C-alpha positions in Angstrom: 0.2 0.3 -0.5 1.5 3.1 -1.1 0.9 6.7 1.3 1.3 9.8 -1.4 3.5 12.8 0.2 0.6 14.9 -1.5 -1.9 13.8 2.1 1.1 15.8 4.3 -0.2 19.2 5.4 1.3 22.0 4.0 0.3 23.8 6.7 3.0 21.9 8.1 5.3 22.2 5.2 7.7 25.1 7.2 10.0 23.7 10.1 8.9 26.6 11.8 5.2 25.8 11.9 6.2 22.2 12.3 7.9 23.4 15.7 5.3 25.9 16.4 2.8 22.8 16.7 5.4 20.3 18.2 5.5 22.9 21.1 1.6 23.4 21.3 0.8 19.7 21.3 2.7 19.8 24.7 1.4 21.9 26.8 -1.9 24.3 27.1 -1.1 27.8 26.5 2.1 29.6 25.4 3.9 32.6 25.5 4.8 34.5 23.0 8.2 34.8 24.4 8.4 31.3 25.7 8.0 30.1 22.1 10.4 32.6 20.7 12.6 31.5 23.2 12.2 27.5 22.4 12.1 27.8 18.9 14.7 30.1 18.9 13.3 32.9 16.8 12.6 36.2 15.4 9.9 37.9 17.1 8.5 38.5 12.8 9.5 35.3 11.9 8.0 33.8 14.7 4.3 36.1 14.5 4.1 35.9 10.6 4.5 31.5 10.8 2.0 32.0 13.5 -0.4 34.1 12.1 -0.5 31.5 9.1 -1.3 29.0 11.4 -4.1 30.9 12.9 -5.4 31.3 9.9 -5.8 27.7 9.2 -7.4 27.9 12.5 -5.3 25.9 13.8 -3.5 28.3 16.5 -5.9 30.4 19.1 -4.1 34.0 19.6 -4.7 35.3 23.2 -3.7 39.0 24.1 -4.1 40.8 27.4 -2.4 42.9 29.1 -0.5 41.7 33.0 -0.1 45.0 34.7 1.0 47.2 31.5 2.9 44.9 30.3 1.1 43.3 26.9 0.9 39.6 27.0 0.3 36.9 24.1 -0.4 33.4 24.1 -1.2 30.7 21.8 -2.7 27.0 22.3 -3.7 24.7 19.6 -7.1 24.4 18.9 -8.8 20.7 19.1 -8.9 21.5 14.7 -5.2 22.2 15.0 -4.0 19.4 17.1 -6.3 16.8 15.1 -4.9 18.0 11.8 -1.2 18.0 13.1 -2.0 14.3 14.7 -3.2 13.4 11.2 -0.1 14.8 9.2 2.5 12.7 11.9 0.7 9.8 11.0 1.2 9.9 7.3 4.3 10.6 8.4 5.1 7.8 10.5 3.0 5.3 7.4 5.7 7.1 4.6 8.4 6.3 6.9 7.4 2.6 7.2 6.7 2.1 4.0 8.6 -0.5 2.3 10.6 0.5 -0.4 
């Protein structure tokens, strides 16, 4: 049985988006700064990739103020969690495929 590469989710094609989802799958909510530090990214790079995941409905962004400082947190939506699990399952099938 063959598993075509086109079954992989294009939203996770980029390594940054793959990393963001992996971090979000491990926790409930992750702050912008924690995500940026964990993945060693610039503000702009992280923001653009999170925006793409948010547009796809895979990440929810919560913006609030803690004291006078803005605080942005992210968490994977139920749809995002399922899409990421499906993506990983497809990768596993590709890896197990007989050459």
